[in-house]
C-alpha positions in Angstrom: -14.2 19.6 15.2 -13.1 17.8 18.6 -10.5 19.0 20.4 -6.9 18.6 19.9 -6.0 15.2 21.4 -3.2 15.5 23.6 -0.1 12.7 25.1 -0.9 12.8 28.5 2.3 11.4 30.5 2.0 9.5 33.1 4.0 10.9 37.0 4.9 9.0 39.2 5.3 10.2 42.5 7.3 7.9 45.1 7.6 9.5 48.5 10.2 8.6 51.7 8.6 8.0 55.1 10.9 9.4 57.9 11.5 7.1 60.9 13.2 7.7 64.7 14.6 4.2 64.4 18.3 2.8 63.5 18.2 2.5 59.2 18.1 -1.0 58.2 20.6 -2.0 55.8 18.3 -4.8 54.4 16.4 -3.5 51.1 13.2 -4.5 51.2 12.1 -6.7 48.2 11.3 -5.1 44.7 7.9 -4.5 43.4 9.4 -5.7 39.8 10.9 -4.5 36.9 9.3 -1.1 35.9 8.5 -0.7 32.2 10.8 2.0 30.8 8.8 5.2 28.9 9.0 4.3 25.3 11.9 6.5 23.3 10.7 9.5 20.9 10.3 8.8 17.8 10.9 11.5 15.1 10.5 10.8 11.1 10.7 12.4 8.3 8.0 11.8 6.0 7.2 12.3 1.9 7.2 15.9 2.1 10.9 16.2 4.2 9.1 17.1 7.2 10.4 16.0 10.9 7.4 13.8 12.5 7.6 13.6 16.3 6.0 11.3 18.3 6.3 10.8 21.6 6.9 7.1 20.8 5.9 4.1 18.5 2.7 5.1 16.6 0.2 2.1 18.1 -3.3 4.1 17.3 -2.9 4.5 13.9 -5.9 5.7 11.0 -4.7 5.3 7.2 -6.6 7.1 4.4 -5.1 4.8 2.2 -5.2 1.5 1.2 -1.6 1.2 0.1 -0.6 2.4 3.9 -3.3 0.4 5.5 -1.3 -2.6 4.0 1.9 -2.0 5.1 1.1 -0.4 8.7 -1.3 -4.1 9.1 1.5 -6.2 7.5 3.7 -5.4 9.8 1.9 -5.9 12.9 0.2 -3.2 13.5 -3.4 -3.0 12.9 -4.9 0.3 11.8 -8.0 1.7 14.6 -9.6 3.8 11.1 -9.8 3.3 7.3 -10.8 4.9 4.7 -13.3 2.8 2.6 -12.8 -0.1 4.7 -15.5 -2.2 2.6 -13.7 -0.9 -0.5 -10.0 -2.5 0.8 -11.5 -5.7 1.1 -12.7 -5.7 -2.2 -9.3 -4.4 -3.3 -7.1 -5.6 -0.9 -6.8 -9.3 0.1 -2.7 -8.9 0.9 -3.5 -8.7 4.8 -7.2 -8.9 6.0 -8.4 -6.1 9.0 -9.7 -6.8 11.6 -13.4 -5.9 12.5 -12.7 -3.7 14.9 -11.3 -1.3 12.4 -13.5 2.1 11.8 -14.2 3.6 8.9 -13.3 7.2 8.2 -14.9 7.8 4.9 -14.0 8.0 1.4 -10.1 8.8 0.7 -11.5 11.1 -1.5 -13.4 12.9 1.5 -12.4 11.0 5.2 -14.2 12.7 7.8 -12.6 14.4 10.5 -14.2 14.3 12.9 -14.3 10.3 12.9 -11.0 10.2 12.6 -10.5 12.7 15.5 -13.2 10.3 17.2 -10.4 7.7 17.2 -7.9 9.2 19.5 -5.5 8.5 17.2 -1.4 9.1 17.6 -0.7 9.1 13.9 -2.9 9.2 10.7 -0.6 8.2 7.5 -2.1 9.6 4.4 -0.7 10.3 0.4 1.0 13.6 -0.5 -1.2 14.6 -3.2 -4.4 14.7 -1.1 -6.1 18.3 -0.4 -2.8 20.7 1.6 -6.2 21.8 3.6 -7.0 17.8 5.3 -3.3 17.7 6.4 -3.7 21.2 7.9 -6.6 20.3 9.6 -5.8 17.0 11.1 -2.2 18.6 12.1 -4.3 20.4 15.0 -5.2 17.3 16.5 -2.4 14.1 15.7 0.8 13.7 13.6 0.3 13.4 10.0 3.0 11.5 8.4 2.8 11.8 4.7 4.1 9.1 2.7 4.7 9.8 -1.3 2.3 7.1 -2.3 3.7 7.1 -6.3 7.5 7.4 -7.7 7.6 6.7 -11.8 11.1 7.6 -11.7 11.8 4.5 -9.6 8.6 3.4 -8.0 10.5 -0.2 -6.4 12.3 2.1 -4.5 9.7 4.4 -3.0 7.8 1.5 -2.1 10.7 0.4 -0.3 11.0 4.0 1.9 7.5 4.3 2.0 7.5 0.6 4.2 10.6 1.5 6.2 9.2 5.1 7.4 6.3 3.6 8.5 8.0 1.2 10.2 9.8 3.4 11.9 6.8 5.0 12.9 5.0 2.2 14.7 8.3 0.7 15.9 8.2 -2.2 13.5 11.9 -2.2 11.9 12.9 -5.5 12.7 10.2 -6.9 10.7 9.7 -4.3 7.9 13.5 -5.9 6.8 12.4 -9.5 7.1 9.1 -7.9 4.9 11.4 -6.5 2.5 14.2 -9.5 2.4 10.7 -12.0 1.5 9.5 -9.8 -1.1 12.7 -10.0 -3.0 13.8 -13.9 -2.3 10.2 -14.0 -3.8 10.7 -11.8 -6.6 14.2 -13.7 -7.5 12.7 -17.4 -7.5 9.8 -15.6 -9.5 11.7 -15.0 -12.3 13.9 -18.3 -12.3 10.2 -20.3 -12.7 9.2 -17.7 -15.7 12.6 -17.7 -17.2 12.6 -21.7 -16.8 9.4 -21.8 -18.9 10.0 -19.5 -21.4 8.9 -16.3 -20.3 12.4 -14.4 -20.2 12.0 -10.8 -22.1 8.2 -11.9 -23.4 6.0 -8.6 -23.4 3.3 -7.5 -21.1 0.7 -5.1 -20.6 -1.1 -4.6 -17.3 -4.8 -2.7 -17.4 -7.8 -1.8 -16.4 -10.9 -0.7 -17.6 -14.6 1.2 -16.9 -17.8 1.7 -18.8 -19.7 4.7 -19.0 -22.5 4.2 -21.6 -21.3 2.9 -24.0 -17.8 3.8 -24.3 -15.2 1.8 -22.5 -12.0 3.5 -21.6 -8.5 1.5 -20.6 -6.1 2.3 -18.3 -2.8 1.4 -19.2 0.1 0.8 -16.5 3.4 2.2 -18.1 7.0 1.5 -16.8 6.9 3.4 -13.8 4.2 1.6 -12.6 4.8 -0.3 -9.0 3.1 -3.4 -11.2 5.0 -2.7 -14.1 8.6 -2.8 -12.2 7.5 -5.9 -10.4 6.6 -7.3 -14.0 10.3 -6.0 -15.0 12.3 -7.2 -12.6 10.9 -10.8 -12.8 12.4 -10.4 -16.8 9.6 -9.5 -18.7 8.8 -6.3 -20.8 6.1 -3.4 -20.8 5.5 -3.2 -24.3 3.2 -0.4 -23.4 4.9 3.1 -24.7 1.6 5.5 -25.1 1.8 8.5 -23.0 1.2 8.5 -19.1 1.3 10.9 -16.6 4.5 11.5 -14.6 4.1 10.5 -10.8 1.6 7.8 -11.1 3.0 6.4 -15.4 -0.7 6.0 -15.8 -2.8 6.4 -19.4 -6.0 6.4 -20.5 -7.3 4.8 -24.2 -9.9 2.9 -26.1 -9.8 -0.6 -27.9 -9.1 1.6 -31.3 -5.4 2.4 -29.1 -4.5 -1.2 -28.0 -4.2 -1.9 -31.7 -0.5 -1.0 -31.5 -0.3 -4.2 -29.4 0.8 -6.1 -31.9 3.5 -8.7 -31.0 1.5 -12.6 -30.9 3.8 -12.8 -27.9 2.0 -9.9 -25.5 0.1 -11.1 -22.9 -2.4 -9.3 -21.4 -3.1 -8.5 -18.0 -6.0 -6.4 -15.8 -7.7 -6.5 -12.6 -11.1 -5.8 -12.1 -11.7 -7.1 -8.4 -14.9 -5.3 -8.8 -16.5 -7.6 -10.9 -17.5 -4.9 -13.4 -15.2 -7.3 -16.2 -15.6 -4.6 -19.1 -12.7 -6.8 -21.3 -14.8 -10.1 -21.0 -18.3 -8.4 -20.9 -18.4 -5.3 -22.7 -15.9 -6.2 -25.7 -17.1 -9.5 -25.7 -18.6 -8.6 -29.6 -16.2 -5.9 -30.6 -14.5 -6.6 -33.5 -11.3 -4.7 -33.1 -11.4 -6.5 -30.0 -11.6 -9.6 -30.9 -9.0 -8.9 -33.6 -5.5 -8.4 -31.4 -3.1 -11.1 -31.4 -2.8 -11.5 -27.8 -7.2 -12.1 -27.9 -7.2 -14.2 -31.1 -4.7 -16.9 -28.9 -6.1 -16.2 -25.6 -3.5 -14.6 -24.1 -5.4 -13.0 -21.7 -5.4 -13.3 -17.7 -7.7 -11.7 -15.5 -5.4 -11.0 -11.9 -6.8 -12.9 -8.9 -9.2 -10.3 -7.4 -7.7 -8.6 -4.4 -4.2 -7.8 -5.5 -4.2 -3.6 -5.4 -1.5 -2.9 -8.2 -1.0 -0.2 -5.9 -0.1 -1.5 -2.5 2.9 -2.6 -0.6 5.6 -5.7 -0.7 2.8 -8.1 0.4 0.6 -7.0 -2.9 3.2 -7.1 -5.0 4.0 -11.1 -3.7 0.6 -11.8 -5.0 1.0 -9.7 -8.0 4.7 -11.9 -9.0 2.7 -15.0 -8.2 0.1 -14.1 -10.5 2.3 -13.6 -13.1 4.2 -17.0 -12.7 1.2 -18.7 -12.6 -0.2 -17.1 -16.2 3.6 -18.0 -17.7 4.2 -21.7 -15.8 0.4 -22.7 -16.0 
């Protein structure tokens, strides 16, 4: 383990020299204004813990893609991100600079790689292994976000953005970004309504294949993308079992037979290029009999829209919904 990171305050010593001559009444020309030291910052994170910083964080490591997007979107490029390549595939809302270092996987980031970057803040989500938090807190302040809250994911997203903005000294940028997000959703809602889409049912999913078995992950009412779609006047038709935090549930192709509404539109994400719906289910008789398949009301989202992201990803998602209902 690398030695603990320390914040070193610079001390400027002003030396006065004596003289036997009469004091000069004129003041010497100023060398120019001196920069004031940054004010300390205290932020309460998703655990309810106060995180104290000597000033706004400038060297940030983000261990989740949503948080990396939020930090970079606020104008502070992270020095390190977990799974940089994966971020580039799944989240195109904000491009990371080539200087951003990879610090390992999101599941098992490298403490040594993080320490080597000498960050003044690490941002991670609350459900990660508590032992990792304890390890990191020995060397750097750690800001823990909630990441998801099925009870109100739009509010949670706003809270995470504002919390991160306070930690990096970008509260003005956060306010502007969230205002633009609200405006974009209001505009998208009007466009969908004008196209006759208000009140229409939808579902959102992604999927994977293991051997010959295809599993479908359904996005319930409380997911962030579902709440965005509901804000646009649409209705989530999935009523199956989902978890309490992420509002995600798993089914199979047979489980999709409950989706009988002829107006339903099926949205899905396959940014990694593994399209189990277009490819894996192409010859499946049950899949082909579903009303939304028969009516070709299936929309693959543009690659790189992170369905668990921040307001910038949310705007990308809203734009995709508008295109589907107005195109």
